[in-house]
N, C-alpha and C positions, 0 to 999 in steps of 0.2 A: 306737521300737516302738509299736504301737497298743494301747490298752487294750481289754479285753473289752467294755466299755460302749460304746465308740465303734464297735466292729465290730458289735454288736447293733443299734445305732441306725442304722448305714449299711444293714444288711440290712433293717430295717424300712422305710427309705425307698425302697429298691429295690423291695420287694414292694408297697408303696403305690403307687409309680409304675407298676408293671406292671398293677395293678388299674385304675388310672385310664386308662391307655392302652387296655386291653381294653375298658373302658366306652365310651370315645369312639369306638373302632372299631366297636363293636356299634351305637351311635347313628347313625353315618354309614351303616352297612349298612341299617338300618331306614328311614332317611330316603330313601335311594335307591330302595328297594323300594316305599315309599309314593308316590314322585313318578312311578313307572312305571305305577301302577295308574290305570285310568280315573276321572276325577273324578266323572263323571256316570253315567247309565245306559248300559250297554253296548249295549242294544237299542234301535233308534229307535222313537219313538212314532209313532202314526198321523199326528198333527199335524206332526211333523218331516218325515215322508215326503211329505205334501201340500205343505209349504212348499218342500222341496227339488225336488219335481216341478215346481212352478210356476216356480221360479228357472230350472230347466233349460229349460223351455218358452220362457222369455223370452230364452234364450241366455246366461244368467249362470251358467255351469257352475262356475267358480271360486268364486263366491259361495255356491253350493249345497254345494260341497265344504267350504268353510270353515264353513258352518253346521252341517253333519253332524259335522265334527270337534269343533266347540265343544260340541256337545250330547252326543256319545257318547264322546268321547276316542279315537276311531278315528285310526289313522295316516293320513297324506296319501294313501298308496296304497289303503288299504282304503276310505277315504271316497270317492275318485275312482271306484273300482270300483263302489261302492254307487250313486253318483249316475248313472254310465253305465248301470246296469242298470234305472234307473226308466223 
């Protein structure tokens, strides 16, 4: 038979474990949400537009898309559409 002290100790450990697991899950969710956010400005600057337009005129469309993605955090598809409309 288990003593009441052992049962209370076990219940406390279970509760503490549940709190720790909930905290870890919360931290993972926050980290995932932060990584999905654009790291830089979402709207392209005039300088960026000029640089991308120049690359496109030189036939370097993929480089222009890469530049736009790096500066704005846009997806590949959105950056390609942006460059194609220049």
